[in-house]
C-alpha positions in Angstrom: 10.9 46.5 38.6 12.8 43.7 36.8 14.6 41.0 38.6 17.8 42.3 37.4 17.5 45.2 40.1 16.4 42.9 42.7 19.3 41.7 45.1 18.8 39.0 47.6 20.4 37.7 50.6 19.1 34.3 52.0 20.1 33.6 55.5 18.4 30.0 55.6 21.0 27.7 57.4 23.2 30.7 58.4 24.5 30.6 62.0 23.3 33.5 64.0 26.8 34.8 64.6 27.7 35.1 61.1 24.5 37.3 60.2 25.5 40.7 61.2 28.8 40.6 58.9 26.8 39.1 56.0 24.2 41.9 56.0 27.2 44.6 56.0 28.7 42.9 53.1 25.2 42.6 51.3 24.7 46.3 52.1 28.1 47.5 51.2 27.8 45.5 47.8 24.5 47.1 46.6 24.9 50.6 48.3 23.6 53.4 46.0 22.8 50.9 43.3 19.2 52.4 43.1 17.8 48.8 43.2 15.6 47.0 45.5 16.9 44.4 47.9 15.6 41.4 50.1 17.3 39.7 53.2 15.5 36.5 53.8 15.5 35.8 57.5 12.7 33.0 57.7 10.7 33.1 61.0 13.4 33.2 63.4 13.0 36.2 65.8 16.5 36.3 66.8 17.5 36.3 62.9 15.2 39.1 62.4 16.3 41.2 65.5 19.9 40.9 64.1 19.1 41.9 60.7 17.1 44.9 62.0 19.6 45.8 64.1 22.3 45.9 61.3 20.0 47.8 58.8 19.4 50.7 61.3 23.2 51.3 61.1 22.3 52.5 57.6 20.8 55.6 56.2 18.2 53.3 54.2 14.4 52.7 54.0 13.4 49.3 54.8 10.5 47.2 55.9 9.4 43.7 57.2 7.6 41.5 54.6 3.9 41.5 54.4 1.5 39.6 56.6 1.4 36.6 54.5 5.1 36.3 54.4 7.0 38.1 57.1 10.1 36.1 56.8 12.2 38.7 54.9 13.0 42.3 54.9 12.8 44.6 51.9 14.9 47.6 51.4 15.7 50.2 48.7 19.5 51.3 48.0 18.9 54.6 47.1 
């Protein structure tokens, strides 16, 4: 997959109370694009919980990053 088909939302430095809204805007912007997306959370468990809850509101396949880099979520806009 080329980088042109990868969309990223970096939440480093974002206040927890802004995360859900930013996730919904990101999802709406790229919905049905047939591309891959990453939401970068860092290691904050609170941030990961907020992102997980937001993603569960969509009929979308997603997973947490790999063991060596668990600070992001990967999803496919199908």
